[in-house]
C-alpha positions as CSV (number, residue, x, y, z in Angstrom):
1,M,-1.4,32.3,10.8
2,G,-4.1,31.4,8.2
3,R,-1.6,31.7,5.4
4,L,1.0,29.5,7.2
5,S,-1.6,26.8,8.0
6,G,-2.4,26.7,4.3
7,L,1.1,25.4,3.6
8,R,0.2,21.9,4.6
9,Q,0.0,20.4,1.1
10,L,2.1,20.6,-2.1
11,P,0.2,20.8,-5.4
12,D,-0.7,17.4,-6.5
13,G,0.8,16.3,-9.8
14,I,-0.7,13.9,-12.4
15,W,-1.0,10.3,-11.2
16,K,-0.9,7.5,-13.7
17,I,-2.5,4.0,-13.3
18,H,-1.8,0.5,-14.5
19,A,-4.4,-2.2,-13.8
20,G,-3.1,-5.7,-13.0
21,D,0.1,-7.2,-11.9
22,L,3.4,-5.8,-13.2
23,P,6.8,-7.2,-12.6
24,H,9.1,-4.5,-11.1
25,G,6.5,-1.7,-11.2
26,E,8.5,0.1,-8.6
27,A,11.5,0.6,-11.0
28,V,12.4,4.3,-11.4
29,D,13.3,3.8,-15.1
30,L,10.0,1.9,-15.9
31,D,8.4,3.0,-19.2
32,E,5.0,4.4,-18.1
33,S,4.2,6.1,-21.4
34,S,1.2,3.7,-22.0
35,W,-0.2,4.3,-18.5
36,Q,-3.5,6.3,-18.2
37,P,-3.8,9.4,-16.1
38,I,-6.3,9.2,-13.2
39,E,-7.9,12.1,-11.3
40,S,-8.0,12.2,-7.5
41,G,-11.1,10.4,-6.5
42,G,-11.2,8.5,-9.8
43,K,-12.6,5.0,-10.0
44,T,-10.4,1.9,-10.5
45,T,-10.9,-1.8,-11.1
46,D,-11.3,-4.4,-8.4
47,E,-8.0,-6.0,-9.3
48,A,-4.5,-4.9,-8.2
49,I,-3.4,-1.5,-9.5
50,W,-0.1,0.4,-9.7
51,L,-0.3,4.2,-9.2
52,R,2.7,6.2,-10.2
53,Q,3.8,9.9,-10.2
54,T,7.1,11.7,-11.0
55,Y,7.2,14.8,-8.8
56,Q,9.4,17.8,-8.6
57,V,9.4,19.9,-5.4
58,P,8.6,23.5,-6.3
59,E,11.1,26.2,-5.4
60,T,8.4,27.9,-3.3
61,L,4.9,27.4,-2.0
62,D,2.8,30.5,-1.8
63,G,6.1,32.5,-1.7
64,Y,7.8,30.5,1.0
65,D,11.1,28.8,0.3
66,L,10.8,25.1,0.8
67,T,14.5,24.5,1.3
68,G,15.0,22.4,4.5
69,S,11.4,21.3,4.7
70,R,10.1,17.8,5.5
71,I,8.0,16.1,2.8
72,W,5.4,13.6,4.0
73,F,3.2,11.3,1.9
74,D,-0.3,10.4,3.0
75,F,-2.4,8.0,0.8
76,H,-6.1,7.6,1.2
77,S,-8.4,5.3,-0.7
78,Q,-12.2,4.9,-0.4
79,T,-13.0,1.2,-0.4
80,N,-15.3,-1.3,1.2
81,G,-12.8,-2.5,3.8
82,P,-9.0,-2.5,4.3
83,V,-6.8,-2.6,1.3
84,P,-3.2,-3.9,1.4
85,Q,-0.8,-1.1,0.2
86,I,2.8,-1.1,-0.7
87,I,4.4,2.3,-1.0
88,Y,7.6,2.8,-3.0
89,F,9.8,5.9,-3.1
90,N,12.5,6.3,-5.7
91,G,12.3,2.5,-6.4
92,R,12.6,1.4,-2.8
93,R,9.8,0.1,-0.6
94,V,9.2,2.4,2.3
95,A,5.9,1.1,3.7
96,M,3.5,-1.8,3.6
97,G,0.2,-2.5,5.3
98,E,-3.4,-1.4,5.6
99,E,-4.5,2.0,6.6
100,L,-1.0,3.4,6.6
101,E,0.1,6.4,8.6
102,P,1.8,9.4,6.8
103,I,5.3,8.5,5.6
104,I,8.3,10.9,5.8
105,L,9.8,10.8,2.3
106,L,12.4,13.6,2.5
107,D,14.0,15.5,5.4
108,H,15.7,18.9,4.6
109,V,14.5,19.0,1.0
110,K,16.2,21.1,-1.6
111,A,14.1,23.0,-4.1
112,A,13.6,21.3,-7.4
113,T,14.3,17.8,-5.9
114,R,12.7,15.2,-8.2
115,F,11.4,11.9,-7.0
116,W,9.2,9.0,-8.1
117,L,6.2,7.4,-6.3
118,P,4.8,4.3,-6.9
């Protein structure tokens, strides 16, 4: 049971950040080569930011095949008060608000599926 309960989280990839407004920052084909990497828990500016990650679902997680799994996204930020958030998945807005609940991104995933998050 302990091993199964440890399968709650996929390995986190590298997030990139862009400070300030950006037209069409949700576009899948956006050139993000100049964006800087940011670590989990890293500090940002007080202005609007874009966070972005290209992710590929691993074939297995601790030896378990992920085919058919459901993938959720849960974003947390530490701020002094509510922060408006807009979540995009593969270029499409999937959530908007403050203190969002976890979002289902994929049902019945296939191994090696690739997707984009800002």
